[in-house]
N, C-alpha and C positions, 0 to 999 in steps of 0.2 A: 504494500500500500504506500503510495507516494506521499511525501510530506506536503504540508500546506504551502511552503515556499516554492516547491516545484510544480504545484498543481496548475497555476495560471500559465507558467511557461510551457508545460507539456500541452495544455489545451491550445495555446497559440501555435505550437509546432504541428499539432494535429490539423489545425485549420490550414496552415500553409501546405501540408502534405496533400490534403484534399483539394485545395485550390490549384495545385499543379495540373490536375486533370482537366481543369477548365481553361487552361492556357491554349492558345491557338495551335502551338506546335503539337501538343498532345492530342488535341481534337483531330488534327489532320492525320496523325499517325493511326489513330484508332478508327477513323472513318474511311481511309483509303481502301478501295476494294482490293483484296489480296489476290495475287497470282504467285506461283512458285518463285519466279525471279524476284518479285518484290519482297516476299517473305525471306528469301535467301539473303537479300541485301541487309535487311534488318538483323537477321540472326548472325550473319557474319560479323557485323559491327558489335553486336551484343557479346559475342565470344571475346572479342578484343577488349570490350568494356569490362568484362569479368577479370581479364588479366590486368587491366589498369587498376582495378580495385585492389588487387593483391599488392601492387606497388604502393598504392596510396595508404592502405592500412599499415604497411610496413613503416612508412614515414611517421604515421600517427603513433604507432606503438613505440618507436624509438624515442619520441619526445615525451610520452605520457608518464604519469606516476606509476609506481610499481603495481598498485592494485588495478589500475586501468590496463596496464600491460597484460595482466593475467586474463582479464575479460576478453581483450582482443585476441590473445593467443588461443584461448579456447574456441573462439569464433573461427579463427584462421585455420586451425587444425582440420575442421570440417571442409573448409573451402579448398585448401591446398593439398590435403593428404587423403582424408577418407571421411565421408559422411555416412553414418550408419543407415540413414533413410534410403540411400541409393547404392551403397556398397561401392562407391567410387568418389572421386573428387569433383569439384564443381566445374573445372575446365572441361573435363570429359563430358559432364552433363550438357554444357553449352554446345560443344561440338556435336553431341548426339542429337540435340534439337535441330541443329542445322542439317543433320543427316535426314531428318524427316521430310525435307523438301529436296533431297537429292544431292546435297553438297558433301564432298569428302573432306577429311581433315586437311589434306594438302591444299584444297581450294580455300578453305577458311584461313589456314595459317599464312598463306602467301598472297592473300587478296590485297589489291591496291585499295587502301582505305581512303575514305572521303577526306578532303582537306579540313572540312569543318569538324569531323570526328577527331582527327588527329589533334587539331587545335584544342578541342575540349579535353582530350586526354592530358595534354601538357598543362592546361589550366588547372585541372584537378591535382596534378602533381605539385604545381606551385602552391595551391591552396593548402595541401596537406603537409608539404615539406617546409614551407616558409612562414606559415601563420602560427600563432600560439597554439599549443596542443589542444586546448579545450575548443577553440574555434574549429580547428582541423577535425577533431573528433566529431563535432556536430555535423560538419560538412559530409563526412563519410556516412554517419548514422542516418542522416535524413534521406539519403538515397535508398536505404533499406526501409525506412519508415513509409515511403510512398509505395512500397511493395507489400505492406502489411495489411492483410484482409481484415484484421481486427481494428484497424484505424481508418481505412479508406472505405467510405460509403460506396457500395457497388463493386467492391473488390479492388485489390491492388493491381499494379501493372502486369505482373506475371499472369495473374488470373485473367485479366481482360484480354491480354494477347493470346493466351491459350484458348479461350472461348472463341475469339475471332478466327484463329486457325481451324478450330473444329467446325465452326459455322460456315466459313468461306472456302476452306480447302479440304474439308472432310477428314481432318486428322483428329481422331478421338482424343479427348482430354486424357484418358488413362494411358495413352501411348506417349504422351508428352511428359517424360519423367523430369526433365529440367524444370518445367513449370510447376508440376505438382510438388516437387521437393521444395522449391522456393516459396510456394504458397504456405508451407508449414515452417520452413527454416527462418524466413524473414520475420515471422511473428516473434520468434525467440530472439533473433539477432537485433531487431528493432528495440527490444526491451532494454538493451544495454544503455540506451540514451537516458531512459528514466533513472537507472541506477546511478549513472554518472551525474545527471542533473541534481539528484538528491544529495550527492556528496560534495559537488563542486560549484553548483550554481546557487550558492547560498547568499550571494550579495548581488548588487546591481551589475558589477563588472562581469561576474560569471554569467549572469543571464544575458547580458549584452553580447558576450563572446559567442554564446550558443546561437543566438538569433542572427548574428553576423554570418556565422558559418552556414546556417540554414539558408539565408537569403542568397548568399554567394553561390553555393552549390546548386541551388535551383535555377539560377540564371544560366550557369554552365549547362545544366541538364536540359534546359529548353533549347539552347543552341545546338547541343548534340542531337536531340530528337528532331529538331527542325531540319538539320542537315540531312539526316536519314530520310525524313519524310519527303524532302525535295527530290532526293535521288530516287526514291521509290516511285514517285509520280512520273518520272521520266522513263520508267521501265514498262514493258508491255504486261 
């Protein structure tokens, strides 16, 4: 149960996470009619996004206090090494989802990424490497919070995308292991933010740092999604 000092902050973060889905970039992504090439474009970039998350969490963990390092490392063991929900790591899950639309690991690994996506990856690295640790932690955590079905009205990003693939490409939700694992995992992962807020956002400076991280990461997130949506619209 979260403390009274964190309650208002978490409520505001939840509002921001829900509002992300009302932004034009997210609206375009989730309303573009899907084809296999369009889905492949999105899933290729999301695999590289997953890899960028590993870099960014490493920077946050390096700068964070010891108790927060422990939280992050428990999280990253599932992502990097083995998630018991899937009996594999999350990079393999992402590549497997791309395989549902016919892409091979080699095609994903060696794809020419969109300039806007590459710029977003570098922006996230800057945010997590060069900003104070609490701000950087919030920037990372908020990307998982907008994937949390317990927070997002109508379901988080993984759920919405998986339902879209099922509806428009005929790929049954139960076949999409990456999406179903993240629908469960990101509920747990997003809860780290509440734990850290209770311990470290106990004054105005701490709360302001978390809000700065949230706002900045969501600006980058919109740019990333917008670049992919633009590219998808150009594909047959």
